[in-house]
N, C-alpha and C positions, 0 to 999 in steps of 0.2 A: 140895474135892469138887465143888463147882459149877463151878469153872474147868475141871476135868478133863472134866466132862460137856460143857461148851461146846466145848472143843477137839475132843472126840470127834465132836460134831455137825458141826462145821466140816469135819473131815476126811471125814466120811461124805458130807456135801453136795457136797464137791469131787469125790469119787469118782463120785457120782451124775451130776453135771454132765458130767464127762469121758465117762462111759458114754453119756449122752444124745447128746453131740456125736459120739461115734464109733460108736454103734450104729445099726442100720437102724431106720427109723421104725416098723416093725411090732412091734419088741421094746421100745419105750419104755414101754408100759403096765405091765408087771410092775415095772419100775424105779420108776415113779411111785407105784405102789401101796405099795411098801415105805416110802415117806415117810409115808404115812397110817397105816401099821401101828405106827409108833413113837409117841412121846408126842404128846399132843393138840396142842401148840404147835409141834411140830417142822416142820409144813408152812409155817408163817408164816416161820420162820427160812429155810427153803429158798427160799421165794418172794423173800425179801430177797436171798438169795445169787444167785438166778437173775436178778433184776433187775440186780444189780451186774454179773453176768457179761454180760448183754445189753448194758448200757451200755458195758462194756469192748469187746465185739465191735463195737458201733456205732462206737466211736472208731477201732478198727483198720480197719474198712471205710471209714470216712470218709477216713482217712489214705491207704489204698490207692487209693481213687477219685481223691483229689486228685492222687496221683502219676501215675496212668495216664489221666487225663481227656483230655489233648491227643492222645495216641496213639489213644484211642478215637474222637475226632472225626475225625482224619485217616483212620482206617480206614474210617469210615462214608462219608466223601467219596469215597475211592477206590472203594468198593463201588458207589456211585451211578454213577460214571463207567463202571465196568465193565459195569454193567447197560445203560447207553445204548449202548455199543459192541456189546454182545451183541445188542441189538435190531436194530441196523444190520446186523450180520452175518447175522442170521436173514432180514432182508428181502432182502439181496443174494443169499444162498444160494437163496432162493425164486425170485428173478429168473433166476439162472443156470440153475436147474433148468428153468424155462419155456423159456429160450432154447435150451438143449441139446435139449429135447424137440422144439421147432419145427425146429431145424436137422437133427435126426435124421430128421424126417419129410421135409424138403426133400431131404436126401441120398437117402432111399429113392425119392422121386419122380424125382430126377435119374437115379438108376441105372436106373429103369424106362424113362425117356425115352431114355437112352443106348442101352439094349438095343434099343428099338424103332427108333431111328434107324439103328443098325447093320444091323438086318434090312431096313429100308426102302432103305438105300443098296445093299445086296446085290441087292435086287430091281430097283431103278431102273437099276443098271448093265446089267442085261439088257435094259432098255427104252430105253436111250439111242439105239441106232440107229433104233429105231422113231419116237422123238420127233423126231429130226433130220430124218426124212423120212416123215411120216405119210401121204404120198400113195403110198408104196411098200407095197402090200398084203402083200408077202412078209414084210416085217418086222412089219407090223401084225398079221398072223396069229399070229406067234410070241408077241406080248404081249397079244393080244386077250383072253386068259383073265383078265387083270387088270381089275377093275372100273373102276379110276381111268382106264385108257386109254379105256374107252368113255365115261366122263364127259368126258374131255378132248376126245374127238372130237366129242361133242355140244355142248360149251360153248365150244370154241375160238373161233368167230366172235364170240360175245358177249364173251369175255375180251379179244379183240383190241380191240374197241370200248371196253371199260372201261379198258384200259391207255391207249388214246389219250386218253380223257376225263380220266383221272387225270393223265397227263403234261401235257395241255393246261391243266388246272387249276393245276398247279404253275407252268407257264409264265406264266399270267395273274397269279398271285401274284408271280412274279418281276418282271414288267413293272410291276405296280402299286408294288412295293417300290422298284424302281430309279427310277421316276418321282418318288417321294417323297424319295428319298435321293440323287438325282443331284447335288445341291448339295454334299453331303459328298465325293463322288468328285471333283467339279470343284475344290473347295477344296484337296484333297490334291494334285491334279495341278498346280494353279497355285502352290502352295507349293514343289513340286519345281522348277518352272520358275524361280521367283524365286531359289531357292538356287543353281541352276545359273547364272543370270545374274550373281548376286553373285560366285560363284566365278570365272567367266570375266572379270569386270571386274577382280578382284584380280590375276588372272594377266596380263591385258592391261596393267595399270599397271606390273607388274614387268618384263614383257618388252617393253613399249612397242608391243604389237600387240594386236589384238582379233579373235577369230574365234568363231564360234558353231557348235559341233558338237552332234549329238544327245546328250543326257545319258546317262550310265551310272549306275545307282543300285544300291545294296545296302541292304536294309531288313530289319528284324525287328520283332517286336512280338506281344503276345498278342491274339488275335482271338476274337470269338464271332459266331455267325450269327444274323441276324434277317431272316426272310423272304428269304433269298438274299443279304442284304447283311451283310458282315462288318465290324463296328465295333471299332476298337481299344480295349481296356480301358485301356491305359496306353501312349500313344505317348511315348517317352522324349525323348532329345535331338532337336534340330531336324534333325540329320543322319540320323536314323532314322525316315523318314516312309514308311508303307506305300504300295505302289503300288495302282493301281486294281484290279489282279488280286488283290491281297491283300484289298482292301476288299469286293470283290463275289464272291459264290459263283455262278459261271456254270453249275453242274451242272444246274439245271433246263433251261437252253437246250440243253446238250449231250445230256441224256437225252431230251428231247422230239424233238430233231432225229434222234437215233439211232433212236428208236421209229418215227417217221413214215417214216424211210428204210427200215427193215427191213420195215415194213408196206406199202411201195410207195406212200406218199402224201406224199412229201417236198415236192412242188410246192405242195400245199395249205398245208403248214406254212410254207414260205418266203413265200408270198403273204400269209398271215395275219400273220407276224412283221413284214414290211416295212410293211404297211398300218398296224399298230398303232404302229410306231415313227414313221411319218410323222405320225400324229395327235399323238403325244407331242411330237414336234419343234415342231409348231405351238403347243402349249400352253406349252412351255418358252420359246419366242420371244416370248410375249405378256408385256409388262412390266406392273408395277404402275403405277397412275395417279400415285402420288407418289414414284416411283423417283428423280426428280431432286432430292429434298429432302435426302437423306443419301447418304454414300458407301456405307453398308451396303446401300442399295437397289440400287445398281449392282453391288456385289460379289455379292449373292445372284443377280442376273440372270446375271452372267458365270459364276458357279460352276455354275449349272444347265446352261448351254449347254455348258461344258467337260465336265461330267460326262456329258452325253448323248453327245457325240462321242468321248470317251475309251472309253465302253462300246462304241460302234459300231466304233471302230478295233480293239478287242480281238476283237469278234465277227468282223470282217473277216479278221483274221490267224489266229484260233484255229479257225475253222470253214471247211469247204470249200464255198463258194458260198452259204451262208445269206444273206449280203449280198455284193454285188460292189463293186468300186472305182467303177464307174459309178453305182451306187445311192448310195454315201456322197458322191460328188462332187455328185450332184444335190441331196442333202439339204443339203450344205454351201453350195452356191451359193444355194439358196433361203434358208438361214439367214443367210448373209452379207448379202444384200440387205435382209432384214428388220432385222438388227442395225444396219446403217448408217443405215437410215431412223429407227429408234428412237433411236439416239444423237444423230442430227442434231436430232430434235425435242426430246428431253429436255435436251440440253446447252444448247439455246437459252434454256431457262427459268432457267438457273443464273446468278446474279449474284455468286457468291462465288468469287474466284480460287483460294482454297485447295481448294475442292471440285472445281473444274475441273482443278486440278493433280493431285489424287488420282484423278480420273476418267481422266486421261491415263495415269497410272502403271498403273491397272487395265487399260486398253486395251492397253498395252505388254505386261504380263504375260499377259493373255488371248491376244494375238497370238503371243507367244513360245511359250506352252504349246501352242497348236494347231499352230503351225509345227513344233514338235518331233514332233508326231504325223503330220506329213506333209500338213497342210491349207494351201493357199495363203492368205496373209494380206496381200498387197500392198495390197489395197483398204482394209484397216484402217489401214495406215500412211499411205495417202493421206488417209483420214478425219482422221487426227491433225493434218494441216495445217489442216483446217477448225476442229478443236477448238482448235488453237493460235490461230487468229484470234479465236475466242470467248474464250479465255484472255486474250489481249491486250486485248480490249474490257473484260473485267471488271477487269483491272489498271488500265486507263486510267480507268475509273469510280472505282476506289478511290483512285487518285492525284489525281483531281480534288478529293476531300475532303481529302487530305493537303496539297495546294497551297493550298487555300482556308484551311485552318487556319493554315498558315504565314503567309499574307498578313494574316489577321485579327489574329494575335498580334504582328505586326511593329510596331515603334514608328516606323519610317521616319526613323531618325536614324543618323548615323554610329556605328560600333561603337567604344565607348571601351575602351581597353586600359590597365590600370594597371601591369602588370608584364611582364617578358620571358616568363614562363610563359603568361600570358594571350595574348600575341601569338603564341607558338608553337602554342598550342591552336587559335587561329583559322586560322592558315596550314596547320596539319595537316589541317583539314577543307576548306579551300578554297585553291586555288593562287593566292595573292596575292603579288606581288613589286613593290615600289616603293622605289627607292633613296633617294628624298628622305624618305619616311616612315620608312624604316629608320634614317636618320641622326638623326631627331628623338628627344628625350629622353622618357622616360615621366613622367607619363601622356600618351597621345596618342590620336588617333582615326583609324580606318580609314575611307575614303570610303564604303564600302557599308554597308548596314544588316544586321541579323542574319539577315534572310530569305535573303541570298545564299548563305552557306555551308550553310544548311539546304536550300535548293533543290538545290544541287549534290550534297549528300549523298543526297537523296531520288532524284535522277536515277540515281545509282549503285546505290541500293537497287532501283530499278525494273529496271535492267539485270541485277542478280543474280536478281531474281524472274523475269524473262523467260528467263534462262539455265536456270532449273530445268526449264522445259518442254522444252528442247532435249536434256536428258539422256536417254540410253537410246533415242534415236530412230534410232540406227545411221546418223547423218548425218556428213558430212565437216566438218572445221573451217571450211572456206570457207562451207559452207551455214549452219552455226551462226552464223558471223560475220555473214553476210547477214541472218539472222533477227534477230539482236540489233540491228543497225544500223537495220533497217526499223522494228522496234518502238520503238526509241528515237526515231527520227524522228517517229513518230506521237505519242509522248509530248511531244516538243518543239513540233511544228508544230500539233498539235490541242489536246492537253490543257493544257499549260502556256501556250500562246498564248491559248487561250480564257480561262483563269483570269486571265491578265494583262490581256486586253481588258476582262473584266468588272470587274476591280479598278479599272482606269483610269476606267471609266464610273460608278463608285459615287459618290453625291452627297457623302459625307463625306470623300472624298479631295480635299484642297485643293492649292494650288499647291506648298506645301512638300513634301507627299507625292509629288506628280507629279515634282518635281525629283529626289527621292531614287529614284523608280522608274526614271527615265532613267539615273541613275548606276548603279543596280543592274543594269539590263539591259546596260549597257556592259561591266561586269565579267563578267557571265555569258556574254556573247558572246565575250569574250577567253578564257574558260575552256573553250570548246567543243573546242579542240585537245587539251586534257587528257582530255576524255571520249573522244575518238578513241583516244588512247594507252591509256586504261583498257580499252576493248574489245579493242584489239590485244593487250594483255598477257593477257587472258582466253583469246582464241581462237588466239593465236600466228599470226595471219594479217596479213601486212604490208599497210599502207594502200596501198602502191603496186601491189598485186596487181590484175590486170585484173578488171573487173566488180565491184570492191569498192564498196559503197554508201557515200556520204559522208553525214555528219550535216548536217541542214539547220537547225541551231540558229542559225546566223548570221542567216538570214532571219527566224526567229521573233523574235529579240530586236530586230532592226532594225525589224520591223513594230510590235512593242510600243512601241519607243521613238518611232517615228513617230506612233503613236496618242497616246502620252503628251504628245508635243510639241503635237499638234493640240488635245488637251484643255487644255493650258496656255494656248494661245492663246484657246480658247473661254472658259475660266474668267477669264482676264484681261479679256476683253471684257465678260463678265457683270459682273465687279466694277466695271469702268468705267461700265457702264450703271447700276449701283446708285448710284454717286456722281452721275452726270449727272441721275438722277431727283430728286436732292436740290436741283437748281438752282432758284432762285426769283428770276428776273429781274423787275424792274419795267420792263416794256417801254415804258411811257409816261414814264419819268423825263426831266427836263429836261436834266440833266447827270450825268456819271458820279460814283462815289464817290471816285475817285482811287486806288483799290486793287483788287486782284483779288478775285474772289468767294471766300468761305470754302470752299464745296464743292470748288472747283477746286484750291485749295491743299492741302486734305486728300487729294484724289485724287493730286496730284503727290507728296506725301509717301509715300503708299501705294506708288506706282510705284517711288520711289527705294529703299524698304526691300525691296520684292519683288525688284528687279533685283540687289540685293546678295546675295540667296540664290542667284541664278543664276551666281555666280562659279565654282561647281564644274561647271557644265554645259559641254558643248562650245561653243566660241565661236559657231558659226553658229546654234546653238539659241537662245542668249541674245540674239544680234543680231536673229534673226527674231522672237522674242517681243517684243522692244522695239519694233521697227519695226511689228509687227502692232498693238501697243497704241497707238502714236502715230497710226497710220492710223485705227484704230477711233475714237479720241477725236476726231480731226479730222472724221470722217464724222458722228459723233454731234452735235458742235457745229453742223456745217452743217445737219443735219436739224432741229436745234432752231430755227435761224433761219428755215428754209423750211417749218416746220410749218403745214399748211393751217388749223389751228384758231387760229393766231396771225394776227390781222387787222391789227394796227397796231404799228409800231415807231418809236420816237423816235430822234433823232440821239444823245441822251444814252445810250440803251440800246445803240446801236451802239458808242459810245465805251467803255462799260463792258465790252461783249463783247470789244472790241479789247484791253483790259487783260488779260483772261483768256487770250486767244490769245497775247499777248506772253509770259505766264508759261509757256505750253506750249512756245513756241519757246525760251525760256531753258532749260527742262528738257531739250529735245532737244539744245541746244548744249553742255550740261554733260557730255556723254558718260556717261550712266547705265550703259551697257554698253560696254566697250572694243572697239575693232575697226572702228568706223565711220570712213570716210574723209571728211574735209571736213565739209560741211553736209548729208550724206546724210540723216541722221535729221530735220533741220529741213524737208526737202522734203515730209515727211508733212503739214505744215500749209500748204503753198504755195497750195493752192486758197483756203483761208480768208484767208490773208494778202493775196493779190491782190484778193479780193472786198472785204475791209474797207478796203484802201487806196483802191480805186476810190470807195467811198462816203465815206470820211473826207476825201479830197482833192477829191472831186466832179469827177473828171477824165474826164467823159464824152466830151469832144471827142477826147481822145487815144485812148480805148477804141474809139470808133466809127471813128476814122480808121485805126487800126492793126489793126482786127479782121481776123483771118485771116492776119496776117503772122507769120512765125516769130519775128521779133524784137519782137513786141508786148510791151509792159510788163505787159499784163493777159491774157497768152496762156491762162492756166488758168481764166479767168472765162467761164462758159458764158452766152450771152445769155438763155437761159430762167431761169437762176439769178438773174442781175442783174435781169431783169424782175420775177420773183416778189418779190424783196426790195424793189424800187423801188415796186411796187404797194402794199406795206404802208406806205410812207412818203408816199403821195399825200395830198392834202387831201381827206379823206372826211367831215370833220365841222367845221362852223364853230366849234363849242364847243371842240373840242380839235384844233387844226390845227397840226401841227409846222412848217408852212411859213408861218405867219402873219407871221413876220419878213420873209419874201420879199415878201409883198404890201405890207407897210408900206414896205419899202425899195425894192423893185423888182418890180413886177407882171410884168415880162417873164420872171423866173425861173420862174414857174409855167408860163408857156407853154413854157419850155425843157424842163421836166420832161415835159410832155405830149408835146413833140416827141421827147424821148429814148425815152419809152415807145413811141411809134409806131414809131420806128426799131428798137427792140429787138424789138417784135412782128414787124416785117418780117423781121428776121434769123431769128427763131424760126420763122416761117412758111416762110422760105426753106430752113431746115435740114430741116423736116419734109417739105417737098415734094421 
């Protein structure tokens, strides 16, 4: 019974739940009331059932949410994006509406203006005859009913002046702009001329001819206007350079000229234009103070001048009489004189040959550019000859440093060559040929030092540098050959010669170095003919051509060699003097030591070793040096005997001195330098020998008897010399009298000495009288 009731309640509760789930919310009340109308505990059971049903639905909802969650998230994201796009569309729609509204208003205004313009044109067509001849009252009467005609008649004079003022203002702006930008115009024109010259040079090389015609150009490029000057936004290839007419907007000039002509005041305009351009010309021709310091300074100066005259050339050809040929010629002649004066002054400040060369190239392009525009430029090419001299001077100064460095780094020793390759390397730099040396095995030595091939190479480099200036001067091969030879002569006879002379005079240059210098100059002298051939190969001008300048290198090296020889003689004598100063004779000695003095033997050994170095010198140089040394030694010894400070000499000292002279004679007879004939070298000591023999033998009777005879045994003994030495041997002190033995043995000998002295004095007095 109880189970059936429970089942009945469950079924009833299930029905009520289904009814609640499917019934509208407003009808739920009666259904719920029925639960409370049943048994008292029935609502509790229903609540349990309801809770169970709720939990079941919660589980189903949870399952469903889990299944559709990702789709829900994606949908929300897409919805947010759509909202953003929608906002943008709304803003864009609002903008388009405003634009359409504004354009609609503009269209309406334009339509109104168009309608007014059509009406105005119709009315003005009726007034055209009157406006073309306002002085004709017939026509003016027909249009006088229009107010604008009356206004024009009243304001026309003022309008004319305003038009003139406006056009003149535009012209002034144009003149100011062209003054500021003339360098741009000039730069463009000079680039055109340079390209034309390069093209002509290439053609001339191919056809072996050269001619200079006025260039024909074709250009394009995007331009914009700036105060009447059109500047290229993008100038492309070098072949597409705008012309001056492309760069400059001349419309202000044309417009102003036309207005002043129509208004009958052309002459005023012409005078004003010419006056202003003259002022600008003077400004353009004024260089900067430091223009000579860089090539850019010169380039800006030339660009401005070219730009000025390119503009004037265009005005001359594009207008009828605004400027005349006479006016432009006057301007050009004035400018040319100023340009030449400026270049003379500023180029003289320059001491850099590279800068002078760049200046020359600029002058050539400058002259070619203006020549293409019809301006005479012969004076500029004449100026280039002056600049060439300046260029050569700077080159010579530069090569002074080059030569000095070569001489300073030279070791003044023959060049050693270890292998065939080393030998070929040397002879490739310097034309050396010697059959004897070529036969020798390696290693071997070449006679000249390393400075010789270096000097030869640098002379060739100088010729190349000098040749650079001759390029593009439109000169013949003969003229270029003459320029090269003259400049090379200056290098040899002035620069190299001066460096050699200074080198020879330097204190640290010894005898060995001087000998090597003589050998070096000999080989350089022999190489001069190869320098002649070198220049001939460059210019293709035969040396046999009339008026061809010869190289003076032979005299340069001969003079240097002569100076080196003289310096050898001088240094040898100085060295001899140093040894002689070491002499320490005991002039009062009773008898000699029996051997030559030490200082003299050292001197002779030095001379022997020195003259061995002279074996590579030309024979006459070595012989002259040897003879000079022996003569100087002989004179020095004679001066030592006759020194006024030496008051007394003993016979023992004379004997010791004689031993030294004997060694000198033995040295001379040993042929220290080959080539002397007989006893030629010994004759250097003949004066000493005869004087010493006279005193050693005491042969006064023979001397006095044969004096003045060509066959005299003592022909080289001067009475004054004999008297001076005899005075030193007189009895001047009883304490130390070298003739004391004579007084002991024979007092008559003292009287004989006094007699000889008197006779010698008589001879000396006779000679002086």
